Structure formats: structure tokens, C-alpha cells
Backbone as JSON Lines, residues from 0, in Angstrom:
{"i":0,"aa":"M","n":[0.85,-1.19,0.0],"ca":[0.0,0.0,0.0],"c":[0.88,1.25,0.0]}
{"i":1,"aa":"D","n":[0.51,2.25,-0.79],"ca":[1.28,3.48,-0.87],"c":[1.12,4.3,0.4]}
{"i":2,"aa":"K","n":[2.21,4.96,0.76],"ca":[2.18,5.85,1.91],"c":[1.39,7.1,1.53]}
{"i":3,"aa":"P","n":[0.41,7.5,2.36],"ca":[-0.35,8.71,2.02],"c":[0.56,9.95,2.11]}
{"i":4,"aa":"T","n":[0.34,10.89,1.19],"ca":[1.12,12.13,1.2],"c":[0.17,13.31,1.33]}
{"i":5,"aa":"F","n":[0.67,14.34,1.96],"ca":[-0.08,15.59,2.07],"c":[0.24,16.44,0.84]}
{"i":6,"aa":"D","n":[-0.61,17.4,0.55],"ca":[-0.41,18.25,-0.63],"c":[0.94,18.97,-0.6]}
{"i":7,"aa":"H","n":[1.33,19.49,0.57],"ca":[2.58,20.25,0.64],"c":[3.8,19.36,0.38]}
{"i":8,"aa":"E","n":[3.68,18.05,0.6],"ca":[4.81,17.16,0.36],"c":[5.08,16.97,-1.12]}
{"i":9,"aa":"R","n":[4.15,17.34,-1.97],"ca":[4.34,17.23,-3.42],"c":[5.02,18.48,-4.0]}
{"i":10,"aa":"L","n":[5.11,19.53,-3.24],"ca":[5.71,20.77,-3.73],"c":[7.23,20.61,-3.85]}
{"i":11,"aa":"D","n":[7.78,21.13,-4.94],"ca":[9.22,21.08,-5.14],"c":[9.95,21.82,-4.02]}
{"i":12,"aa":"V","n":[9.43,22.97,-3.64],"ca":[10.09,23.77,-2.61],"c":[10.16,23.01,-1.29]}
{"i":13,"aa":"Y","n":[9.13,22.25,-0.98],"ca":[9.13,21.47,0.26],"c":[10.17,20.35,0.18]}
{"i":14,"aa":"R","n":[10.17,19.61,-0.91],"ca":[11.12,18.5,-1.05],"c":[12.56,18.99,-1.05]}
{"i":15,"aa":"L","n":[12.82,20.1,-1.74],"ca":[14.17,20.65,-1.76],"c":[14.59,21.17,-0.38]}
{"i":16,"aa":"S","n":[13.65,21.73,0.35],"ca":[14.0,22.23,1.69],"c":[14.31,21.08,2.64]}
{"i":17,"aa":"I","n":[13.63,19.94,2.49],"ca":[13.94,18.77,3.3],"c":[15.33,18.25,2.96]}
{"i":18,"aa":"E","n":[15.67,18.26,1.67],"ca":[17.02,17.85,1.27],"c":[18.07,18.79,1.86]}
{"i":19,"aa":"Y","n":[17.75,20.09,1.91],"ca":[18.68,21.07,2.48],"c":[18.89,20.82,3.98]}
{"i":20,"aa":"V","n":[17.84,20.44,4.68],"ca":[17.97,20.14,6.11],"c":[18.92,18.95,6.29]}
{"i":21,"aa":"A","n":[18.74,17.92,5.49],"ca":[19.62,16.75,5.57],"c":[21.07,17.14,5.25]}
{"i":22,"aa":"F","n":[21.26,17.95,4.22],"ca":[22.59,18.43,3.86],"c":[23.2,19.22,5.01]}
{"i":23,"aa":"S","n":[22.42,20.09,5.63],"ca":[22.9,20.92,6.73],"c":[23.38,20.06,7.89]}
{"i":24,"aa":"Y","n":[22.62,19.03,8.22],"ca":[23.01,18.15,9.31],"c":[24.31,17.41,8.99]}
{"i":25,"aa":"R","n":[24.48,16.98,7.74],"ca":[25.72,16.28,7.37],"c":[26.93,17.2,7.54]}
{"i":26,"aa":"I","n":[26.81,18.44,7.08],"ca":[27.92,19.4,7.16],"c":[28.14,19.84,8.6]}
{"i":27,"aa":"A","n":[27.06,20.03,9.35],"ca":[27.16,20.56,10.71],"c":[27.86,19.61,11.67]}
{"i":28,"aa":"K","n":[27.92,18.33,11.33],"ca":[28.62,17.38,12.2],"c":[30.07,17.79,12.42]}
{"i":29,"aa":"G","n":[30.65,18.42,11.45],"ca":[32.05,18.82,11.54],"c":[32.28,20.13,12.27]}
{"i":30,"aa":"L","n":[31.23,20.84,12.62],"ca":[31.38,22.12,13.31],"c":[31.33,21.89,14.82]}
{"i":31,"aa":"T","n":[32.45,22.12,15.47],"ca":[32.52,21.93,16.93],"c":[33.25,23.11,17.55]}
{"i":32,"aa":"G","n":[33.4,23.08,18.84],"ca":[34.16,24.11,19.55],"c":[33.54,25.48,19.41]}
{"i":33,"aa":"V","n":[34.35,26.44,18.95],"ca":[33.88,27.83,18.85],"c":[32.81,27.99,17.78]}
{"i":34,"aa":"H","n":[32.67,27.02,16.9],"ca":[31.67,27.1,15.83],"c":[30.31,26.54,16.25]}
{"i":35,"aa":"R","n":[30.22,26.06,17.48],"ca":[28.98,25.43,17.93],"c":[27.77,26.38,17.88]}
{"i":36,"aa":"P","n":[27.87,27.63,18.36],"ca":[26.69,28.52,18.27],"c":[26.24,28.76,16.82]}
{"i":37,"aa":"A","n":[27.2,28.89,15.91],"ca":[26.84,29.08,14.5],"c":[26.17,27.82,13.96]}
{"i":38,"aa":"R","n":[26.67,26.67,14.36],"ca":[26.07,25.4,13.92],"c":[24.64,25.3,14.4]}
{"i":39,"aa":"D","n":[24.4,25.61,15.67],"ca":[23.05,25.52,16.23],"c":[22.08,26.47,15.52]}
{"i":40,"aa":"Q","n":[22.54,27.69,15.27],"ca":[21.69,28.66,14.58],"c":[21.4,28.2,13.15]}
{"i":41,"aa":"W","n":[22.41,27.68,12.48],"ca":[22.24,27.19,11.11],"c":[21.22,26.07,11.06]}
{"i":42,"aa":"L","n":[21.3,25.13,12.01],"ca":[20.36,24.01,12.01],"c":[18.94,24.48,12.32]}
{"i":43,"aa":"R","n":[18.79,25.43,13.23],"ca":[17.44,25.98,13.52],"c":[16.88,26.66,12.27]}
{"i":44,"aa":"A","n":[17.71,27.43,11.59],"ca":[17.26,28.12,10.39],"c":[16.89,27.12,9.29]}
{"i":45,"aa":"A","n":[17.71,26.09,9.13],"ca":[17.43,25.08,8.1],"c":[16.12,24.36,8.39]}
{"i":46,"aa":"Q","n":[15.87,24.07,9.65],"ca":[14.63,23.38,10.02],"c":[13.4,24.24,9.8]}
{"i":47,"aa":"S","n":[13.55,25.54,9.88],"ca":[12.39,26.42,9.73],"c":[11.96,26.58,8.27]}
{"i":48,"aa":"I","n":[12.86,26.31,7.33],"ca":[12.54,26.51,5.91],"c":[11.36,25.65,5.45]}
{"i":49,"aa":"P","n":[11.35,24.34,5.72],"ca":[10.21,23.54,5.25],"c":[8.9,23.89,5.96]}
{"i":50,"aa":"L","n":[8.99,24.53,7.1],"ca":[7.78,24.88,7.85],"c":[7.1,26.12,7.29]}
{"i":51,"aa":"N","n":[7.81,26.91,6.49],"ca":[7.27,28.2,6.03],"c":[7.39,28.41,4.53]}
{"i":52,"aa":"P","n":[6.95,27.49,3.7],"ca":[7.12,27.71,2.26],"c":[6.29,28.88,1.73]}
{"i":53,"aa":"G","n":[5.22,29.26,2.4],"ca":[4.39,30.36,1.95],"c":[4.57,31.62,2.77]}
{"i":54,"aa":"A","n":[5.61,31.71,3.55],"ca":[5.8,32.84,4.45],"c":[5.83,34.2,3.75]}
{"i":55,"aa":"P","n":[6.53,34.36,2.62],"ca":[6.54,35.69,1.99],"c":[5.13,36.16,1.62]}
{"i":56,"aa":"G","n":[4.27,35.27,1.18],"ca":[2.91,35.66,0.84],"c":[2.13,36.09,2.06]}
{"i":57,"aa":"R","n":[2.31,35.4,3.16],"ca":[1.61,35.78,4.4],"c":[2.1,37.13,4.89]}
{"i":58,"aa":"K","n":[3.39,37.37,4.8],"ca":[3.93,38.65,5.25],"c":[3.34,39.79,4.43]}
{"i":59,"aa":"A","n":[3.21,39.57,3.14],"ca":[2.65,40.61,2.28],"c":[1.2,40.87,2.66]}
{"i":60,"aa":"M","n":[0.44,39.81,2.97],"ca":[-0.95,39.99,3.36],"c":[-1.05,40.76,4.67]}
{"i":61,"aa":"V","n":[-0.18,40.43,5.62],"ca":[-0.19,41.13,6.91],"c":[0.2,42.58,6.7]}
{"i":62,"aa":"S","n":[1.19,42.81,5.86],"ca":[1.64,44.17,5.6],"c":[0.52,45.01,5.01]}
{"i":63,"aa":"R","n":[-0.2,44.45,4.02],"ca":[-1.31,45.19,3.41],"c":[-2.4,45.46,4.45]}
{"i":64,"aa":"A","n":[-2.68,44.48,5.29],"ca":[-3.72,44.66,6.3],"c":[-3.33,45.73,7.3]}
{"i":65,"aa":"S","n":[-2.07,45.74,7.72],"ca":[-1.65,46.74,8.69],"c":[-1.65,48.13,8.07]}
{"i":66,"aa":"K","n":[-1.28,48.25,6.8],"ca":[-1.32,49.55,6.13],"c":[-2.76,50.05,6.03]}
{"i":67,"aa":"T","n":[-3.68,49.15,5.79],"ca":[-5.09,49.53,5.71],"c":[-5.57,50.04,7.07]}
{"i":68,"aa":"R","n":[-5.17,49.33,8.13],"ca":[-5.56,49.77,9.48],"c":[-4.96,51.13,9.79]}
{"i":69,"aa":"I","n":[-3.68,51.31,9.46],"ca":[-3.03,52.59,9.74],"c":[-3.72,53.7,8.95]}
{"i":70,"aa":"G","n":[-4.05,53.41,7.7],"ca":[-4.75,54.39,6.88],"c":[-6.1,54.76,7.46]}
{"i":71,"aa":"S","n":[-6.83,53.78,8.0],"ca":[-8.13,54.08,8.57],"c":[-7.99,54.86,9.87]}
{"i":72,"aa":"L","n":[-6.9,54.63,10.6],"ca":[-6.68,55.39,11.84],"c":[-6.43,56.86,11.52]}
{"i":73,"aa":"K","n":[-5.76,57.12,10.43],"ca":[-5.48,58.51,10.04],"c":[-6.78,59.26,9.75]}
{"i":74,"aa":"L","n":[-7.77,58.56,9.25],"ca":[-9.04,59.2,8.96],"c":[-9.82,59.58,10.22]}
{"i":75,"aa":"H","n":[-9.52,58.89,11.33],"ca":[-10.29,59.09,12.55],"c":[-9.5,59.82,13.63]}
{"i":76,"aa":"R","n":[-8.59,60.67,13.26],"ca":[-7.82,61.4,14.25],"c":[-8.7,62.42,14.96]}
{"i":77,"aa":"V","n":[-8.39,62.58,16.21],"ca":[-9.11,63.6,16.99],"c":[-8.3,64.89,16.91]}
{"i":78,"aa":"P","n":[-8.92,65.99,16.52],"ca":[-8.18,67.26,16.41],"c":[-7.72,67.71,17.8]}
{"i":79,"aa":"R","n":[-6.57,68.36,17.85],"ca":[-6.02,68.85,19.12],"c":[-6.51,70.23,19.44]}
């Protein structure tokens, strides 16, 4: 029986980001000593990539929404 897959698992960006995480772990094994903080940060960043394939689109939506709110606040200023 075939393993069920989710829609996001079919995306190229998701599959490539998973490969990048595996690559990062292979390379990070060699980073020790003073390089440990950089290694830890690199691995955290690599792990976050597959979790956020649509992040730029969400940021743009939030940005537009906040600009709309700011614009509406300007219309309702109380005169001094």
C-alpha cells in the first residue's frame, strides 16, 4: 500500500527544503568548539525553511492589512 502524502509534500520547494535540512546536518557534524553557536543557529534556520514555504505571501498579506488599518486610523484622528 502506498504511503499517504499531504499536498505540501508534493511541492518542489518542500522536497528541496527537506534535502537542504539533511545536507545541513551532514555538514554541521564537523562544526565543533567555537563554531557550535553558528552550527546551532544554522540548524534551527534550516529546520524552519520547510515549515514556512508560503511565508513571503503571508507577510505581504499582513503588511497590506496593517497599512489599511493605519490608513483608517489617520481618517479618525481627533483634532487637538
